[in-house]
Each structure stands twice: as structure tokens, then as C-alpha cells.
C-alpha positions as CSV (number, residue, x, y, z in Angstrom):
1,M,-214.2,-69.6,-16.3
2,R,-216.0,-69.7,-19.5
3,I,-219.2,-67.4,-19.0
4,L,-222.2,-66.9,-21.3
5,V,-223.9,-63.6,-20.5
6,T,-227.6,-63.5,-21.7
7,G,-228.3,-59.7,-22.6
8,G,-224.6,-59.1,-22.7
9,C,-225.1,-56.3,-25.3
10,G,-227.3,-54.2,-22.9
11,F,-226.5,-51.6,-20.1
12,I,-225.6,-54.0,-17.3
13,G,-224.3,-56.4,-19.7
14,T,-221.5,-54.4,-21.4
15,N,-220.4,-53.2,-18.0
16,V,-220.1,-56.6,-16.6
17,V,-218.7,-58.1,-19.7
18,A,-215.8,-55.7,-19.4
19,A,-215.4,-56.6,-15.3
20,L,-215.3,-60.3,-16.3
21,I,-212.6,-59.8,-19.0
22,G,-210.6,-57.9,-16.5
23,R,-210.8,-60.7,-14.1
24,G,-209.4,-63.1,-16.8
25,H,-212.8,-64.9,-17.6
26,Q,-213.6,-65.9,-21.2
27,V,-217.0,-64.5,-22.1
28,S,-219.6,-65.1,-24.7
29,I,-222.9,-63.3,-25.3
30,L,-226.5,-64.4,-26.2
31,D,-228.6,-61.4,-27.0
32,N,-231.5,-60.7,-29.6
33,L,-230.2,-57.0,-30.1
34,A,-233.8,-55.6,-29.5
35,V,-232.5,-53.0,-27.1
36,G,-228.7,-54.0,-26.7
37,R,-226.1,-52.9,-28.9
38,R,-222.8,-54.5,-30.6
39,A,-221.3,-51.1,-30.7
40,Y,-221.3,-50.8,-26.9
41,L,-218.9,-53.5,-26.8
42,Q,-216.4,-51.9,-29.3
43,T,-215.8,-49.4,-26.6
44,V,-214.7,-51.3,-23.5
45,P,-211.6,-53.4,-23.0
46,G,-211.5,-56.5,-24.6
47,G,-215.0,-56.1,-26.0
48,R,-214.1,-56.5,-29.7
49,D,-213.0,-60.1,-29.2
50,V,-216.2,-61.4,-27.4
51,E,-218.2,-63.8,-29.4
52,V,-222.0,-62.4,-29.8
53,T,-224.7,-65.0,-30.8
54,E,-227.7,-63.3,-31.9
55,G,-230.8,-65.1,-30.4
56,D,-233.7,-65.0,-28.1
57,V,-233.7,-66.5,-24.7
58,R,-237.1,-68.0,-25.4
59,D,-235.6,-70.1,-28.3
60,Q,-234.3,-73.3,-26.5
61,E,-232.2,-74.3,-29.7
62,A,-230.5,-70.9,-29.7
63,V,-229.8,-71.0,-25.8
64,R,-228.5,-74.5,-25.8
65,A,-226.2,-73.7,-28.6
66,A,-224.9,-70.8,-26.9
67,A,-224.5,-72.6,-23.4
68,K,-222.5,-75.5,-25.2
69,G,-219.1,-75.8,-23.4
70,V,-219.7,-72.9,-20.8
71,E,-219.1,-73.2,-17.2
72,A,-221.4,-70.5,-15.8
73,V,-224.4,-68.6,-17.0
74,L,-225.2,-64.8,-16.2
75,H,-228.7,-64.5,-16.9
76,L,-229.5,-60.7,-17.7
77,A,-231.8,-60.6,-20.6
78,A,-235.2,-59.6,-19.6
79,Q,-238.2,-57.2,-20.2
80,T,-237.4,-54.4,-17.6
81,S,-240.0,-51.8,-17.7
82,V,-242.8,-51.9,-15.3
83,A,-245.0,-49.8,-17.5
84,A,-244.7,-52.0,-20.5
85,S,-245.4,-55.0,-18.1
86,I,-248.7,-53.4,-17.2
87,R,-249.5,-52.5,-20.9
88,S,-248.7,-56.3,-21.9
89,P,-248.4,-58.8,-18.9
90,E,-248.3,-61.6,-21.6
91,D,-245.3,-60.3,-23.2
92,D,-243.6,-59.6,-19.9
93,A,-244.3,-63.1,-18.8
94,S,-243.2,-64.6,-22.1
95,I,-239.5,-63.2,-21.7
96,N,-239.2,-63.0,-18.0
97,V,-240.7,-66.4,-17.0
98,L,-240.7,-68.6,-19.9
99,G,-237.3,-67.3,-21.2
100,T,-235.7,-67.8,-17.6
101,L,-237.2,-71.4,-17.6
102,Q,-235.6,-72.0,-21.4
103,V,-232.1,-70.5,-19.9
104,L,-232.4,-72.9,-16.7
105,T,-233.3,-76.1,-19.0
106,A,-230.7,-75.3,-21.6
107,S,-228.1,-74.7,-18.7
108,L,-229.0,-78.0,-17.2
109,R,-228.9,-80.1,-20.2
110,E,-225.6,-78.5,-21.3
111,G,-224.0,-79.4,-18.0
112,V,-223.5,-75.6,-16.9
113,R,-222.1,-75.6,-13.2
114,K,-223.6,-72.2,-12.1
115,L,-226.2,-69.8,-13.1
116,V,-226.6,-66.2,-11.6
117,F,-230.3,-64.7,-12.2
118,A,-230.7,-61.0,-12.2
119,S,-233.7,-60.3,-10.3
120,S,-235.1,-57.0,-8.8
121,N,-236.5,-55.3,-5.8
122,A,-239.8,-55.4,-7.6
123,A,-240.5,-59.1,-6.8
124,V,-240.6,-58.0,-3.2
125,G,-242.9,-54.9,-3.4
126,G,-242.4,-52.0,-1.5
127,D,-244.8,-52.3,1.8
128,V,-241.7,-52.7,4.3
129,L,-238.4,-50.8,4.4
130,P,-235.5,-51.9,4.2
131,V,-236.1,-54.7,1.7
132,R,-234.6,-58.0,3.0
133,E,-234.2,-61.4,1.7
134,D,-236.5,-62.9,4.6
135,L,-239.6,-60.6,3.7
136,I,-242.6,-62.1,2.2
137,P,-242.6,-61.1,-1.6
138,R,-245.9,-58.9,-2.6
139,P,-245.2,-57.8,-6.0
140,I,-247.3,-54.8,-7.0
141,S,-246.7,-55.2,-10.9
142,P,-246.7,-57.9,-13.5
143,Y,-242.8,-57.2,-13.9
144,G,-242.4,-57.9,-10.3
145,A,-244.4,-61.0,-10.6
146,G,-242.3,-62.4,-13.4
147,K,-239.0,-61.8,-11.8
148,L,-240.5,-63.6,-8.5
149,A,-241.5,-66.6,-10.8
150,G,-238.1,-66.6,-12.2
151,E,-236.5,-66.8,-8.6
152,A,-238.8,-69.7,-7.9
153,Y,-237.7,-71.7,-10.9
154,C,-234.3,-71.0,-10.1
155,L,-234.4,-72.3,-6.6
156,A,-236.5,-75.3,-8.0
157,F,-233.9,-76.2,-10.4
158,W,-231.3,-76.0,-7.3
159,R,-233.2,-78.3,-5.3
160,S,-234.6,-80.7,-7.8
161,A,-231.8,-80.9,-10.3
162,G,-228.5,-79.8,-8.6
163,L,-228.0,-76.5,-10.6
164,D,-225.9,-74.2,-8.6
165,V,-228.1,-70.9,-8.8
166,T,-227.4,-67.4,-7.0
167,I,-230.2,-64.9,-7.3
168,L,-229.4,-61.1,-6.9
169,R,-232.1,-58.7,-6.5
170,F,-231.2,-55.4,-8.2
171,S,-232.1,-52.1,-7.0
172,N,-232.3,-49.2,-9.4
173,A,-228.9,-49.6,-11.4
174,Y,-227.6,-46.5,-13.2
175,G,-224.4,-45.6,-15.3
176,P,-222.8,-45.8,-18.6
177,F,-224.2,-47.7,-21.6
178,S,-227.8,-46.9,-20.4
179,L,-229.1,-45.0,-23.2
180,H,-231.8,-47.3,-24.2
181,K,-233.1,-47.6,-20.7
182,S,-236.3,-45.9,-19.5
183,S,-235.2,-45.9,-16.0
184,V,-235.5,-42.6,-14.0
185,V,-231.9,-41.9,-14.2
186,A,-231.3,-42.5,-17.9
187,R,-234.5,-40.6,-18.7
188,F,-233.7,-37.6,-16.5
189,I,-230.3,-37.1,-17.9
190,Q,-231.4,-37.6,-21.7
191,D,-234.3,-35.1,-20.8
192,A,-232.0,-32.7,-19.1
193,L,-229.5,-32.5,-21.9
194,T,-232.2,-32.3,-24.8
195,S,-235.7,-31.1,-23.7
196,R,-234.3,-29.4,-20.5
197,V,-237.4,-30.6,-18.5
198,L,-237.7,-33.1,-15.9
199,T,-240.8,-34.9,-15.6
200,I,-241.5,-36.4,-12.1
201,Y,-244.6,-38.5,-11.8
202,G,-246.3,-38.1,-8.6
203,D,-245.0,-35.7,-5.9
204,G,-241.3,-36.7,-6.0
205,R,-241.3,-37.7,-2.5
206,Q,-241.2,-41.6,-3.7
207,T,-237.8,-43.2,-3.0
208,R,-235.4,-45.4,-4.6
209,D,-232.2,-47.1,-3.8
210,F,-229.7,-45.9,-6.7
211,V,-226.6,-48.4,-7.2
212,F,-223.8,-47.4,-9.5
213,V,-223.3,-50.1,-12.2
214,G,-219.7,-50.5,-11.3
215,D,-220.6,-51.6,-7.8
216,L,-223.2,-53.8,-9.1
217,C,-220.7,-55.5,-11.2
218,Q,-218.9,-56.1,-8.4
219,A,-221.6,-58.0,-6.8
220,I,-222.1,-60.1,-10.0
221,V,-218.6,-61.3,-10.2
222,E,-218.3,-62.3,-6.5
223,A,-221.7,-64.3,-7.0
224,L,-220.1,-66.1,-10.1
225,E,-216.9,-66.8,-8.4
226,R,-217.7,-67.6,-4.7
227,P,-219.4,-71.1,-3.9
228,A,-220.9,-69.6,-0.6
229,A,-223.5,-68.0,-2.9
230,C,-225.1,-71.2,-4.0
231,G,-229.0,-71.4,-3.6
232,E,-228.8,-67.8,-1.8
233,V,-230.9,-64.7,-2.3
234,F,-229.3,-61.4,-2.2
235,Q,-230.4,-57.7,-2.2
236,I,-227.8,-55.8,-4.1
237,G,-228.2,-52.0,-3.8
238,S,-226.5,-49.0,-2.3
239,G,-228.3,-49.3,1.0
240,T,-229.3,-45.5,0.7
241,E,-232.6,-44.1,0.2
242,T,-233.2,-41.0,-2.3
243,S,-236.2,-39.2,-3.2
244,I,-237.0,-38.7,-6.9
245,L,-236.9,-34.9,-6.2
246,E,-233.6,-35.0,-4.7
247,L,-232.3,-36.9,-7.7
248,A,-233.8,-34.3,-10.0
249,E,-232.3,-31.4,-8.1
250,R,-228.8,-33.1,-8.0
251,L,-228.9,-33.2,-11.9
252,Q,-230.1,-29.8,-12.0
253,A,-227.1,-28.6,-10.2
254,L,-224.7,-31.0,-12.5
255,V,-226.1,-30.1,-15.9
256,P,-224.9,-26.7,-17.3
257,G,-228.0,-24.3,-18.0
258,P,-231.6,-24.1,-16.9
259,V,-233.3,-27.5,-16.2
260,T,-237.0,-27.1,-15.2
261,L,-239.2,-29.6,-13.3
262,R,-242.6,-30.8,-14.4
263,F,-245.1,-32.9,-12.1
264,E,-247.4,-35.4,-13.9
265,P,-249.9,-37.9,-12.0
266,A,-248.3,-40.8,-10.4
267,R,-248.1,-44.2,-12.5
268,K,-249.7,-47.4,-11.4
269,G,-247.6,-50.2,-10.3
270,E,-244.7,-48.0,-9.2
271,I,-243.1,-48.8,-5.7
272,I,-243.4,-45.9,-3.0
273,R,-240.2,-46.1,-1.2
274,N,-237.3,-48.6,-1.7
275,R,-234.1,-49.2,0.1
276,S,-232.3,-52.6,0.4
277,E,-230.7,-54.1,3.3
278,I,-227.2,-55.2,2.0
279,A,-225.8,-57.0,5.1
280,K,-226.1,-60.3,3.7
281,A,-224.5,-59.5,0.4
282,A,-221.7,-57.7,2.5
283,S,-221.1,-60.8,4.7
284,L,-221.2,-63.8,2.1
285,L,-220.4,-61.9,-1.2
286,G,-218.1,-59.2,0.4
287,F,-220.1,-56.6,-1.4
288,H,-219.3,-53.1,-0.4
289,P,-220.6,-50.5,-2.9
290,V,-218.1,-47.7,-2.8
291,V,-219.4,-45.1,-5.4
292,P,-221.3,-42.2,-3.9
293,L,-224.5,-40.8,-5.9
294,E,-222.9,-37.7,-6.8
295,V,-219.8,-39.4,-8.2
296,G,-222.0,-41.8,-10.2
297,L,-224.2,-39.2,-11.5
298,S,-221.4,-37.2,-12.7
299,T,-219.7,-40.0,-14.5
300,T,-222.8,-41.2,-16.1
301,L,-223.9,-37.7,-17.2
302,Q,-220.3,-37.3,-18.8
303,W,-220.9,-40.7,-20.7
304,F,-224.3,-39.3,-21.9
305,Q,-222.7,-36.0,-23.2
306,G,-220.3,-37.8,-25.1
307,V,-222.9,-40.1,-26.8
308,L,-225.5,-37.3,-27.3
309,S,-222.9,-34.9,-28.9
310,P,-220.4,-37.1,-30.2
311,P,-217.1,-35.5,-32.0
312,A,-217.5,-35.0,-35.6
313,C,-215.0,-37.8,-36.4
314,G,-216.3,-40.3,-33.9
315,A,-218.6,-43.0,-34.2
316,S,-222.1,-42.4,-32.6
317,L,-223.9,-44.8,-30.0
318,G,-226.9,-42.7,-30.3
319,P,-230.4,-44.2,-31.2
320,A,-230.3,-46.4,-34.6
321,G,-232.4,-45.1,-37.4
């Protein structure tokens, strides 16, 4: 297929672009490059040849131009920080709600056949475990509310206009190309390699479902390729609950040298416990995560070590000046 990936220069985007190229698909990207980096693409097989259009998903003309002639859209572009959504819910809604609406509208007008929307467990909230597709959503942050609104618009376009949509609710993804992310694994690894201090907000007993990006990409590819996914919502995670304290201790064991823990007050809007029920994704998408946490963390750590301490003759993917 000819597939447009919004946010394709970011963390998940770079990984999934490589996976889609490996499956023989033709891929193009729309990214405003606020956090994504073209340099990421240069390091993955086939990435140098991918057409990248710089533009914002809130710009209807830019989205329509990028969607012209494509068969499927993978909508990853988003504001992904819970804390940022609390500081500025207007900005979060502008990107995650209005941006999604623009992508849906442009896809419909350009004759796109299929759209896969990257949602989040934050759309459901965290009152009941495991998180399932049939739970009544009770988001506890503006970020979660925005993702839930995006899901609703996707399903409305499916029912009212016939656009083939699939919604994937990601749990906490981690892996290579996440240098710019503020998510806990990326933040912990950077802090472990630089300041040697891991800051835990709360007592560390809060839990997350950590899914390696390679497993996540498998679910995305299947959602794009399988007709059985039409109009469906899927929980995508590892199916395993891990505490933040356990995550910190695992990284302490992996990183050479001493790494200490520091505790700060809990932050508002954060889910206390999280674990996805992935039986539906296994049944309809054939989704079976295979990367255990210790292997995924080691792989991610090695990537960060290479980026934060690149060879003298190599090109750095570190923070831009």
C-alpha cells in the first residue's frame, strides 16, 4: 500500500516506517518536526528514500496535499505529555482533537481507504484493571480526554462516511529513537547516563504496562493490513504490570556505576495502575508481544548510550542546538 504516516519522524514513527518498508509498503511522512527528527530516518533501512513533507496536522491544505494518492493513513502525530496537557489543555485539544479532525477530513476528501489512529490507555483512565475495550472511559487528564475525543471522531467518520478506521490504544511504549520523549523509560535512561539520579514521583508503587516499540509496530502493521480491524478499538500493550520502582531497580542493575533514586511528590493527572487486556488484539490482529522487559530495556539503553556518547567520527542524534 501507499501509506502516509503523520508524525513519522518521531519515536514510534521512525520505528514503524522501517517496519512498513520492510513489508514492502510505500511510505511518506507528514511531520512538523517540532520534536521529530529527519536524522532518525537516516539510520533505518530505506529511511533515506522516504518523502518527508514538513507541515502541521492542523493545516487542512498541508494534510490534503500529503494524503493525495495514498491508500492508508497512520495518524501518530500528537501532543503526548500528560503534564503539558494539564498546563495547557487548549494546546492539547488543538493538536490532539482538531488535528485529528483535520486528518480525518482530509483523508475522506482525498479518497483514503483506511486510517489507523494512535490512541492511548489515558482515554480510559485507571480505575479498573485490566484495561479493556468494553470499559466505560473515565479519563483523568486533558490528554486522555483529547484522545477519547479523537476516538469518537474516528468512529463517527466510520459510521457516517464509511472511512475504514481502526483505533489502537497504546500502553507505555519504549525503545530506540525516543531521545526527545518525556515518558518514564526514556527519562530514566537519560538521567541514569547523565545525572545518575532517577526521580520517582510518588512512592514508586504506581504501575505501567511497558510495551517494546518493536512489538507495538507489529500491531500497527497488522491493523493496517487486516480488514477484520475495521471499526474496532484495540488495547495494545504487553499485558504485564510493572511498578515504577521495579523499573528503576532494573535500570540500576543495567547501567554501569552507581545510580541513586530520589522521590518527589506525586503529579496530578497520572494513572495509578495500568495493565492492558490484549486478548482482542491477539484474536483479531494476531498480536503477540515477544520482547520481555529486560531485553527491551537493554536494547533501548544501548541505543541511548550510542546517541549520548557517539563516536568522534559519527553524526550525533543528540538534542539540537
